[in-house]
N, C-alpha and C positions, 0 to 999 in steps of 0.2 A: 526246673526255672523257677520258678515260684518261691522257692527256698532260696535260693540266690539273690533274688530282687530283695526280699524281703530284708535279708543280713545285709545287704547295701544301704535300704532305706534305715534302716536301724542305726549304721553307724553314721552316715549323713546325719539323721536327726539329734543324735549325739552331739555332734560338733556342732549343730546350727543353735543347740540349746544351752551350749558349753556347761554339759555334763561329765561331772568326773567319771575318768576311764573305767569301767568295769569289765568281767568277759563276758562273753553274750551268752544269755540263759539257755539254757539246756536246750530246749525247743527248735532254736536256730542254729546253735552251734554249728559250723562246719565239721563233716564226719571225718575228714580226711585233709592233707595237704591240698588236692588238687580244688576241691571243693572251696578251701579258702581263698586259693588266688583264682578263681572264676569271681567270687564276691569280691574280690580285690577290684579287679578288671573293672565291674559294673559300679563300682565305686568312684573309681577314676574317670567314667564316661560320665556319669550324673551329677558329678561333684560340682558344674559348671567354674570350674578355676581352668579351662582351657584345656590344649593338646599337652601331650607330654615333651619332654623335652629330653629326658635323660630317665636311669634308673639307679637305685641305691641299692647297694646290702647294708642288711641290718646285722648288729650283732656276728660280726667276723672274727671278731679276737676274743680268745678265752674271756679276760675281764668284762668285755662287755654280753656274753654270754651268762657267766655266772652271775651278772649283776639281775639279768632277766630268769635265773633257774631252767635254761634251757643248755642244750649241747650241740645247735647246728645254727649257720645263719639263716635270714630270712629276706625278702626281696621286696619294694615296694616301687611305687613310679615318683620322678620328680616333674612338675609342669612346668613347661617352659618358661612363662611368664614371671617363674618364683626360682629364676637362675641369676641370681644380680651378679655383678662385679664389684671386687672388692678395691676400694672402702665400701663399707656400708653401715647404714644406720636405723635400727628398728627400736619403734615404739613398744616397751615390753605390754603394756596395757592393753597392745591388740589382739596379745596371745594369751592362751589359756593354759598353764603348764610348759611352758618353753625351757629346753636345754639346748644344749649346744653340743656339737660331737667335733672331732679333728681329724681329718681324713686327706687322701691323695685322690683326687677327680683324676679321670682318664676321658678323653673326647679322641672319639671314633674317629677314624679316616676314613672307613667303609662300612656300608652296609653287612649288617653279620646274619646269615640266615642258615635254615636249614640242611643247604647242598654242602657247608663248608665242612661237615662232617665233626667231631666232639673237639671244644677247644680245650687248652692246657695252658700254663703258664708259661710255655715257649712259643707256641704258634700263633698267639693271639697279638704277641707283640708289635706282629708287622703292619697290624691293624689301628695302631694306637697313633694318634696326631699329635697328642701333647699330654704330658701329665701337668698337674697343678695342685696346690695346697688347696683345701676347702673346709669353710665350716658347713654343716648341716644343721638347720633349724629343726628341731624335733618339738612335736606335741604330745608330750605323753597325760595330758590333763591329769596332770595330778597321781597317776597311777598307783596302787601301791603294788611294790615291787616283790612284794612276797608270795603274790598271789597273783599271776600273769599267765594266761593261756596263749600261746604263742599263732594258735589259728587265731585268735580273735585280733593281735594285733597283725597277722598278714592282711585279714579282710579290712582292716583300719588304715590299709596304702602303709602299711609299718609303721604309723606315725610323721612320714615326712611333709614337713611346711615350707621346703625351699632349701637351698644353696647361697653360700656367698662364693664366689670363684677367684681367687688370687691367680697372678700373673703364671704363665707359663717356667716351669723350670729349665733354666736354661740347659743344653745340651744333653736332657734326659737319658738319653739312649747310653750313654756313656757313662752315666751314675750307677754304682752298685747298689740296688735296694736293698739288698743284705745286711750293708753297712750303713745306711743313710739314716743321720737322726734328725729329730724333730725338736722343736722347743717352743712351750705355751709359755705366753707371758699375761698374766691376769690382775691388771692392774699395777699398784707395785709390791705385790707378792713373788717370793722367789720361784724363779721359771720352773717349771716345770717339764723332765726331758723324756724323751721316750721313741722308740726305735720304729722306723716305719714297717720294718718286717713283722713287726705285731700284728699287722692286719694284713699282710701278702697283698699287695695289691694288684699283681698280675692273677695269683690266684684266685683274690676276690674275684676280677673282672671276669675270667673265665668261668667261675661257679655260675654266676649270674647270666652270662650268655647262654649257658648250657641250659640251664632252667627254664628261663623266657622262651627259648627256641622249644624246648620239651613243652611249653605252654601253649603251643601254635602262634608264637609272635616271631617277629620280625624287627632287628636291631637297626632304626636309619644312622647314617653315616652323618657324623657330627651331634650322636647323642653322647650326653655326659655322664658318665657313670661314676659314682661315689662308693670309695672302694672298702669303707670300714673305720670308725675309730680308734685308734690306737692308746687313748686314752677314755677313763670312763667318765659320762656323760654328766655334764654339770650346768645348773640352774645360773642364769643369768641375774643381775638386779640392775637395778635402774643406777645409771653412771658408771656403769663397767665399760672398761675399755678393753680390749684383749685381741692380741695376738697371737697366731699360729705360724712359725718361721719352720720352714726346711731346710737346715743346714747351711742357712744363709744363703740360699741361691733365689728363693721367693717365698713371701708371706704374705698371709690374707689377714684383712684386720675388719673388726667390726664393734660398732659401737651401740651400746643401749641406754634410751632415753624414757 
């Protein structure tokens, strides 16, 4: 347990002192995925950022995995007091290495636990209360994406610094997620289109649930789980106004000052 505590302390010190992200030293680098998640859970408990209000999947889409040079997703926690309703305004200088991601958020209707068996994209639908568009605020601390160790990102709570949550997508039960489109508006630029299926929300949700339960977690009802970005992470600048719209059904808005 001493090694796990040392990893957590190292990561927290890096954040407090606003030090550029770099991989954990070999002397305390997690030996495997399980050790990395144990360090993440201690990081969350010792962060003084409050209780968790949900979880995130990171690198759910191929485009995000390629960006970080890995071939599998990872998970992290979302602190409850960092779940903000849209529209929202953030001060760029409050963050070191802020990036935005563009996602579908799921709010759970029921607790998920080990007694329910293995989840998949079909059986998990009945535990969804609502779907909403969301921004994730990530803190990569100006990481060098050409040299990123995924175990270090896991220990660093998968870089999560909160989310902005849009209104519920109306009648989401009747929406075909395989054909649902989204559009990113960034100031006056030409809008960028993306397909929701590129991050496959229900598959991502079941993956996160199975992972956390395998780690001994119970996921409470009303937890918010974001399911992966369908567009490459982008760093905002002061003065930016960004809107992420899901097929005209619901949108989420953020302003950077």
